OpenMM code with the backbone's topology and positions (N, CA, C; nanometers):
from openmm import Vec3, app, unit

residues = "MET PRO SER ALA PRO PRO PRO GLY ALA THR PRO LEU TYR ALA ASP LYS THR ASP ASN PHE ASN VAL LEU ALA LEU LEU GLY GLU GLY SER PHE GLY ALA VAL TYR ARG ALA ILE HIS ARG ASP THR GLY ALA THR VAL ALA VAL LYS VAL ILE PRO GLN GLN GLU MET GLY MET VAL GLY ASP ASP SER GLU THR GLU LYS MET MET GLY GLU ILE GLU ILE LEU SER ARG CYS ASP SER PRO PHE ILE VAL GLY TYR TYR GLU CYS PHE VAL LYS PRO PRO VAL LYS ARG LEU ASP SER GLY GLU MET TRP ILE VAL THR GLU PHE CYS GLN".split()
positions = [
    Vec3(0.3432, -3.9804, -3.1839),
    Vec3(0.2663, -3.8649, -3.1436),
    Vec3(0.2206, -3.8862, -2.9993),
    Vec3(0.2232, -3.7828, -2.9139),
    Vec3(0.1788, -3.8021, -2.7772),
    Vec3(0.0304, -3.8330, -2.7744),
    Vec3(-0.0108, -3.9069, -2.6760),
    Vec3(-0.1521, -3.9370, -2.6641),
    Vec3(-0.2061, -3.8737, -2.5373),
    Vec3(-0.3356, -3.8476, -2.5377),
    Vec3(-0.3986, -3.7876, -2.4208),
    Vec3(-0.3946, -3.8871, -2.3055),
    Vec3(-0.3480, -3.8430, -2.1882),
    Vec3(-0.3456, -3.9331, -2.0742),
    Vec3(-0.4867, -3.9577, -2.0235),
    Vec3(-0.5101, -4.0715, -1.9575),
    Vec3(-0.6408, -4.0949, -1.8989),
    Vec3(-0.6686, -3.9880, -1.7939),
    Vec3(-0.7969, -3.9533, -1.7729),
    Vec3(-0.8286, -3.8511, -1.6738),
    Vec3(-0.7645, -3.8824, -1.5390),
    Vec3(-0.6983, -3.7815, -1.4834),
    Vec3(-0.6365, -3.7971, -1.3518),
    Vec3(-0.5008, -3.8648, -1.3533),
    Vec3(-0.4522, -3.9107, -1.4688),
    Vec3(-0.3269, -3.9851, -1.4732),
    Vec3(-0.2048, -3.8945, -1.4650),
    Vec3(-0.2159, -3.7729, -1.5164),
    Vec3(-0.1029, -3.6812, -1.5189),
    Vec3(-0.1346, -3.5620, -1.4313),
    Vec3(-0.0452, -3.5292, -1.3378),
    Vec3(-0.0730, -3.4132, -1.2535),
    Vec3(-0.0773, -3.2859, -1.3363),
    Vec3(-0.1742, -3.2007, -1.3071),
    Vec3(-0.1877, -3.0749, -1.3792),
    Vec3(-0.0685, -2.9844, -1.3527),
    Vec3(-0.0203, -2.9835, -1.2288),
    Vec3(0.0904, -2.8957, -1.1925),
    Vec3(0.2223, -2.9710, -1.2013),
    Vec3(0.2606, -3.0034, -1.3234),
    Vec3(0.3867, -3.0718, -1.3503),
    Vec3(0.4494, -3.0048, -1.4712),
    Vec3(0.5656, -2.9461, -1.4537),
    Vec3(0.6305, -2.8743, -1.5628),
    Vec3(0.6870, -2.9730, -1.6641),
    Vec3(0.6253, -2.9768, -1.7822),
    Vec3(0.6695, -3.0659, -1.8893),
    Vec3(0.7217, -2.9869, -2.0081),
    Vec3(0.7564, -2.8607, -1.9861),
    Vec3(0.7993, -2.7770, -2.0975),
    Vec3(0.9243, -2.8299, -2.1659),
    Vec3(1.0082, -2.9040, -2.0937),
    Vec3(1.1287, -2.9613, -2.1543),
    Vec3(1.0959, -3.0694, -2.2566),
    Vec3(0.9714, -3.1180, -2.2573),
    Vec3(0.9298, -3.2190, -2.3548),
    Vec3(0.9065, -3.1593, -2.4929),
    Vec3(0.9115, -3.0259, -2.5035),
    Vec3(0.8764, -2.9592, -2.6280),
    Vec3(0.9864, -2.8643, -2.6742),
    Vec3(1.0070, -2.8600, -2.8047),
    Vec3(1.0938, -2.7625, -2.8673),
    Vec3(1.0019, -2.6631, -2.9387),
    Vec3(0.9838, -2.5455, -2.8781),
    Vec3(0.8939, -2.4453, -2.9341),
    Vec3(0.9628, -2.3784, -3.0524),
    Vec3(0.8957, -2.3805, -3.1692),
    Vec3(0.9560, -2.3338, -3.2932),
    Vec3(0.9118, -2.1943, -3.3364),
    Vec3(0.7815, -2.1683, -3.3340),
    Vec3(0.7335, -2.0423, -3.3909),
    Vec3(0.6012, -2.0010, -3.3289),
    Vec3(0.5831, -1.8711, -3.3168),
    Vec3(0.4548, -1.8147, -3.2747),
    Vec3(0.3584, -1.8235, -3.3919),
    Vec3(0.2413, -1.8830, -3.3692),
    Vec3(0.1397, -1.8935, -3.4747),
    Vec3(0.0372, -1.7821, -3.4650),
    Vec3(0.0083, -1.7382, -3.3421),
    Vec3(-0.0916, -1.6330, -3.3240),
    Vec3(-0.1098, -1.5998, -3.1774),
    Vec3(-0.1729, -1.4846, -3.1546),
    Vec3(-0.2007, -1.4404, -3.0184),
    Vec3(-0.3466, -1.4001, -3.0074),
    Vec3(-0.4021, -1.4202, -2.8887),
    Vec3(-0.5407, -1.3834, -2.8643),
    Vec3(-0.5552, -1.3208, -2.7275),
    Vec3(-0.6790, -1.3086, -2.6835),
    Vec3(-0.7043, -1.2416, -2.5562),
    Vec3(-0.6535, -1.3213, -2.4363),
    Vec3(-0.6471, -1.4521, -2.4462),
    Vec3(-0.6009, -1.5335, -2.3336),
    Vec3(-0.4522, -1.5640, -2.3375),
    Vec3(-0.3936, -1.5759, -2.4553),
    Vec3(-0.2534, -1.6141, -2.4617),
    Vec3(-0.2057, -1.6254, -2.6049),
    Vec3(-0.1069, -1.7114, -2.6246),
    Vec3(-0.0450, -1.7277, -2.7560),
    Vec3(-0.0393, -1.8757, -2.7931),
    Vec3(-0.0383, -1.9024, -2.9240),
    Vec3(-0.0288, -2.0396, -2.9747),
    Vec3(0.1012, -2.0528, -3.0526),
    Vec3(0.1726, -2.1608, -3.0255),
    Vec3(0.3023, -2.1857, -3.0871),
    Vec3(0.3028, -2.3196, -3.1583),
    Vec3(0.3839, -2.3290, -3.2625),
    Vec3(0.4136, -2.4585, -3.3250),
    Vec3(0.5325, -2.5133, -3.2494),
    Vec3(0.5273, -2.6418, -3.2136),
    Vec3(0.6343, -2.7036, -3.1352),
    Vec3(0.6536, -2.8477, -3.1791),
    Vec3(0.7664, -2.9027, -3.1413),
    Vec3(0.7970, -3.0433, -3.1660),
    Vec3(0.7995, -3.1153, -3.0315),
    Vec3(0.7259, -3.2253, -3.0232),
    Vec3(0.7319, -3.3101, -2.9041),
    Vec3(0.8629, -3.3886, -2.9133),
    Vec3(0.9532, -3.3661, -2.8208),
    Vec3(1.0893, -3.4208, -2.8304),
    Vec3(1.0934, -3.5735, -2.8357),
    Vec3(1.0097, -3.6407, -2.7594),
    Vec3(1.0145, -3.7875, -2.7552),
    Vec3(0.9662, -3.8531, -2.8833),
    Vec3(0.8667, -3.7919, -2.9478),
    Vec3(0.8065, -3.8557, -3.0647),
    Vec3(0.8410, -3.7882, -3.1968),
    Vec3(0.8856, -3.6625, -3.1896),
    Vec3(0.9120, -3.5874, -3.3116),
    Vec3(0.7865, -3.5303, -3.3750),
    Vec3(0.6729, -3.5476, -3.3101),
    Vec3(0.5458, -3.4990, -3.3647),
    Vec3(0.5388, -3.3469, -3.3567),
    Vec3(0.4847, -3.2858, -3.4612),
    Vec3(0.4572, -3.1426, -3.4597),
    Vec3(0.3238, -3.1215, -3.3891),
    Vec3(0.3213, -3.0315, -3.2919),
    Vec3(0.2015, -3.0053, -3.2129),
    Vec3(0.1779, -2.8544, -3.2050),
    Vec3(0.0591, -2.8170, -3.1622),
    Vec3(0.0278, -2.6777, -3.1306),
    Vec3(0.0233, -2.6665, -2.9791),
    Vec3(0.0825, -2.5606, -2.9265),
    Vec3(0.0836, -2.5389, -2.7818),
    Vec3(0.0238, -2.4020, -2.7534),
    Vec3(-0.0870, -2.4005, -2.6816),
    Vec3(-0.1468, -2.2746, -2.6385),
    Vec3(-0.0939, -2.2451, -2.4997),
    Vec3(-0.0309, -2.1295, -2.4835),
    Vec3(0.0280, -2.0891, -2.3555),
    Vec3(-0.0558, -1.9751, -2.2993),
    Vec3(-0.1116, -1.9998, -2.1804),
    Vec3(-0.1995, -1.9018, -2.1167),
    Vec3(-0.1398, -1.8622, -1.9826),
    Vec3(-0.0981, -1.7363, -1.9676),
    Vec3(-0.0491, -1.6917, -1.8371),
    Vec3(-0.1594, -1.7070, -1.7323),
    Vec3(-0.1231, -1.7497, -1.6132),
    Vec3(-0.2240, -1.7752, -1.5106),
    Vec3(-0.3071, -1.6523, -1.4775),
    Vec3(-0.2493, -1.5333, -1.4803),
    Vec3(-0.3297, -1.4149, -1.4490),
    Vec3(-0.4377, -1.3925, -1.5540),
    Vec3(-0.4161, -1.4394, -1.6771),
    Vec3(-0.5169, -1.4260, -1.7831),
    Vec3(-0.6335, -1.5212, -1.7606),
    Vec3(-0.6103, -1.6282, -1.6873),
    Vec3(-0.7152, -1.7264, -1.6613),
    Vec3(-0.7925, -1.6954, -1.5355),
    Vec3(-0.7551, -1.5914, -1.4653),
    Vec3(-0.8237, -1.5622, -1.3407),
    Vec3(-0.7726, -1.6474, -1.2268),
    Vec3(-0.6558, -1.7144, -1.2454),
    Vec3(-0.6035, -1.7988, -1.1390),
    Vec3(-0.5539, -1.7166, -1.0213),
    Vec3(-0.5387, -1.5876, -1.0427),
    Vec3(-0.5019, -1.5007, -0.9327),
    Vec3(-0.6281, -1.4263, -0.8937),
    Vec3(-0.6907, -1.4677, -0.7867),
    Vec3(-0.8125, -1.4009, -0.7405),
    Vec3(-0.9389, -1.4736, -0.7834),
    Vec3(-0.9892, -1.4472, -0.9042),
    Vec3(-1.1168, -1.4994, -0.9519),
    Vec3(-1.0974, -1.6321, -1.0233),
    Vec3(-1.1648, -1.7365, -0.9760),
    Vec3(-1.1503, -1.8694, -1.0355),
    Vec3(-1.2526, -1.8991, -1.1451),
    Vec3(-1.3419, -1.8061, -1.1779),
    Vec3(-1.4464, -1.8361, -1.2752),
    Vec3(-1.3892, -1.8644, -1.4140),
    Vec3(-1.2890, -1.7889, -1.4574),
    Vec3(-1.2272, -1.8137, -1.5879),
    Vec3(-1.1532, -1.9469, -1.5882),
    Vec3(-1.0884, -1.9791, -1.4781),
    Vec3(-1.0187, -2.1075, -1.4655),
    Vec3(-1.1176, -2.2225, -1.4794),
    Vec3(-1.2310, -2.2119, -1.4125),
    Vec3(-1.3326, -2.3171, -1.4194),
    Vec3(-1.3851, -2.3337, -1.5619),
    Vec3(-1.4073, -2.2227, -1.6327),
    Vec3(-1.4530, -2.2307, -1.7719),
    Vec3(-1.3489, -2.3001, -1.8585),
    Vec3(-1.2230, -2.2598, -1.8424),
    Vec3(-1.1147, -2.3181, -1.9219),
    Vec3(-1.1008, -2.4673, -1.8931),
    Vec3(-1.1048, -2.5053, -1.7669),
    Vec3(-1.0917, -2.6468, -1.7316),
    Vec3(-1.2107, -2.7279, -1.7850),
    Vec3(-1.3291, -2.6676, -1.7865),
    Vec3(-1.4459, -2.7345, -1.8445),
    Vec3(-1.4283, -2.7593, -1.9930),
    Vec3(-1.3749, -2.6583, -2.0639),
    Vec3(-1.3502, -2.6742, -2.2071),
    Vec3(-1.2445, -2.7805, -2.2337),
    Vec3(-1.1415, -2.7845, -2.1509),
    Vec3(-1.0360, -2.8853, -2.1664),
    Vec3(-1.0933, -3.0246, -2.1426),
    Vec3(-1.1787, -3.0375, -2.0430),
    Vec3(-1.2417, -3.1670, -2.0141),
    Vec3(-1.3236, -3.2152, -2.1338),
    Vec3(-1.4009, -3.1267, -2.1929),
    Vec3(-1.4815, -3.1631, -2.3099),
    Vec3(-1.3908, -3.1998, -2.4268),
    Vec3(-1.2903, -3.1169, -2.4533),
    Vec3(-1.1975, -3.1434, -2.5636),
    Vec3(-1.1260, -3.2770, -2.5459),
    Vec3(-1.0900, -3.3105, -2.4221),
    Vec3(-1.0175, -3.4353, -2.3958),
    Vec3(-1.1026, -3.5588, -2.4257),
    Vec3(-1.2347, -3.5437, -2.4255),
    Vec3(-1.3237, -3.6575, -2.4512),
    Vec3(-1.3690, -3.6654, -2.5965),
    Vec3(-1.3405, -3.5624, -2.6750),
    Vec3(-1.3837, -3.5604, -2.8155),
    Vec3(-1.2937, -3.6486, -2.9011),
    Vec3(-1.3563, -3.7232, -2.9889),
    Vec3(-1.2828, -3.8063, -3.0838),
    Vec3(-1.3527, -3.7929, -3.2183),
    Vec3(-1.3159, -3.6874, -3.2913),
    Vec3(-1.3799, -3.6580, -3.4180),
    Vec3(-1.2762, -3.6040, -3.5147),
    Vec3(-1.2875, -3.6407, -3.6417),
    Vec3(-1.1948, -3.5856, -3.7405),
    Vec3(-1.2188, -3.4362, -3.7650),
    Vec3(-1.3277, -3.3820, -3.7104),
    Vec3(-1.3631, -3.2417, -3.7309),
    Vec3(-1.3243, -3.1520, -3.6133),
    Vec3(-1.2654, -3.2101, -3.5089),
    Vec3(-1.2239, -3.1344, -3.3903),
    Vec3(-1.0767, -3.1620, -3.3664),
    Vec3(-1.0013, -3.0565, -3.3413),
    Vec3(-0.8574, -3.0712, -3.3183),
    Vec3(-0.8324, -3.1689, -3.2022),
    Vec3(-0.7345, -3.2573, -3.2203),
    Vec3(-0.7033, -3.3578, -3.1186),
    Vec3(-0.6327, -3.2969, -2.9975),
    Vec3(-0.6748, -3.3375, -2.8800),
    Vec3(-0.6165, -3.2909, -2.7544),
    Vec3(-0.5164, -3.3946, -2.7051),
    Vec3(-0.3981, -3.3483, -2.6609),
    Vec3(-0.2976, -3.4395, -2.6075),
    Vec3(-0.2807, -3.4270, -2.4570),
    Vec3(-0.2560, -3.3062, -2.4088),
    Vec3(-0.2377, -3.2897, -2.2645),
    Vec3(-0.2437, -3.1431, -2.2249),
    Vec3(-0.2512, -3.1230, -2.0963),
    Vec3(-0.2540, -2.9896, -2.0388),
    Vec3(-0.1744, -2.9947, -1.9089),
    Vec3(-0.0929, -2.8929, -1.8861),
    Vec3(-0.0189, -2.8851, -1.7598),
    Vec3(0.0105, -2.7399, -1.7282),
    Vec3(0.0450, -2.7143, -1.6030),
    Vec3(0.0779, -2.5794, -1.5602),
    Vec3(0.2265, -2.5720, -1.5295),
    Vec3(0.2922, -2.4801, -1.5989),
    Vec3(0.4333, -2.4535, -1.5734),
    Vec3(0.4397, -2.3573, -1.4550),
    Vec3(0.5090, -2.3948, -1.3478),
    Vec3(0.5150, -2.3065, -1.2313),
    Vec3(0.5939, -2.1794, -1.2629),
    Vec3(0.5744, -2.0755, -1.1818),
    Vec3(0.6500, -1.9517, -1.2020),
    Vec3(0.8003, -1.9762, -1.1908),
    Vec3(0.8772, -1.9048, -1.2722),
    Vec3(1.0227, -1.9172, -1.2678),
    Vec3(1.0790, -1.8342, -1.1528),
    Vec3(1.0259, -1.7136, -1.1390),
    Vec3(1.0693, -1.6252, -1.0314),
    Vec3(0.9563, -1.6096, -0.9308),
    Vec3(0.9882, -1.5659, -0.8140),
    Vec3(0.8917, -1.5562, -0.7050),
    Vec3(0.7676, -1.4742, -0.7390),
    Vec3(0.7824, -1.3622, -0.8054),
    Vec3(0.6691, -1.2748, -0.8339),
    Vec3(0.6055, -1.2999, -0.9702),
    Vec3(0.6605, -1.3925, -1.0474),
    Vec3(0.6018, -1.4275, -1.1766),
    Vec3(0.4757, -1.5104, -1.1563),
    Vec3(0.3940, -1.5162, -1.2611),
    Vec3(0.2817, -1.6102, -1.2582),
    Vec3(0.3215, -1.7306, -1.3424),
    Vec3(0.2571, -1.8409, -1.3198),
    Vec3(0.2828, -1.9593, -1.4001),
    Vec3(0.2073, -1.9504, -1.5317),
    Vec3(0.2163, -2.0586, -1.6101),
    Vec3(0.1494, -2.0640, -1.7398),
    Vec3(0.0817, -2.1992, -1.7559),
    Vec3(-0.0373, -2.1977, -1.8122),
    Vec3(-0.1025, -2.3223, -1.8505),
    Vec3(-0.0649, -2.3512, -1.9944),
    Vec3(-0.0191, -2.4730, -2.0224),
    Vec3(0.0139, -2.5175, -2.1571),
    Vec3(-0.0898, -2.6215, -2.1996),
    Vec3(-0.1578, -2.5945, -2.3090),
    Vec3(-0.2546, -2.6887, -2.3660),
    Vec3(-0.1955, -2.7386, -2.4974),
    Vec3(-0.1695, -2.8680, -2.5047),
    Vec3(-0.1031, -2.9277, -2.6208),
    Vec3(-0.2078, -3.0004, -2.7051),
    Vec3(-0.2133, -2.9609, -2.8331),
    Vec3(-0.3117, -3.0202, -2.9245),
    Vec3(-0.2451, -3.0584, -3.0568),
    Vec3(-0.3237, -3.1248, -3.1365),
    Vec3(-0.2830, -3.1588, -3.2725),
    Vec3(-0.2517, -3.0293, -3.3486),
    Vec3(-0.1484, -3.0335, -3.4325),
    Vec3(-0.1148, -2.9189, -3.5160),
    Vec3(-0.1884, -2.9317, -3.6480),
    Vec3(-0.2619, -2.8288, -3.6858),
    Vec3(-0.3351, -2.8280, -3.8127),
    Vec3(-0.2763, -2.7208, -3.9027),
    Vec3(-0.2504, -2.7559, -4.0276),
    Vec3(-0.1945, -2.6579, -4.1214),
    Vec3(-0.3023, -2.5876, -4.1984),
] * unit.nanometer
topology = app.Topology()
chain = topology.addChain("A")
for resn in residues:
    res = topology.addResidue(resn, chain)
    for name in ("N", "CA", "C"):
        topology.addAtom(name, app.Element.getBySymbol(name[0]), res)
């Protein structure tokens, strides 16, 4: 199973989408969608929340981005059987020039 990298060890803007085989949409919300995926290196089943950058306010207003990054920071430090485990977070750059990128938050998969 992937483990959470130490703070600052993994660049946020590094496309790691090839590390995952996305299997199924689990749900959608106001910020993005959550998928069930397999981490290719370990075979672990994980949950991946995909948030388009425009939904986070990364285009123009940074207040939503700051809130999201604060929540990720807190989640990354939690170690409790009652809180979903956090593995990593990265931003997939835009594929086309006018597209926005996506933030991928990888967590423990809970059934």
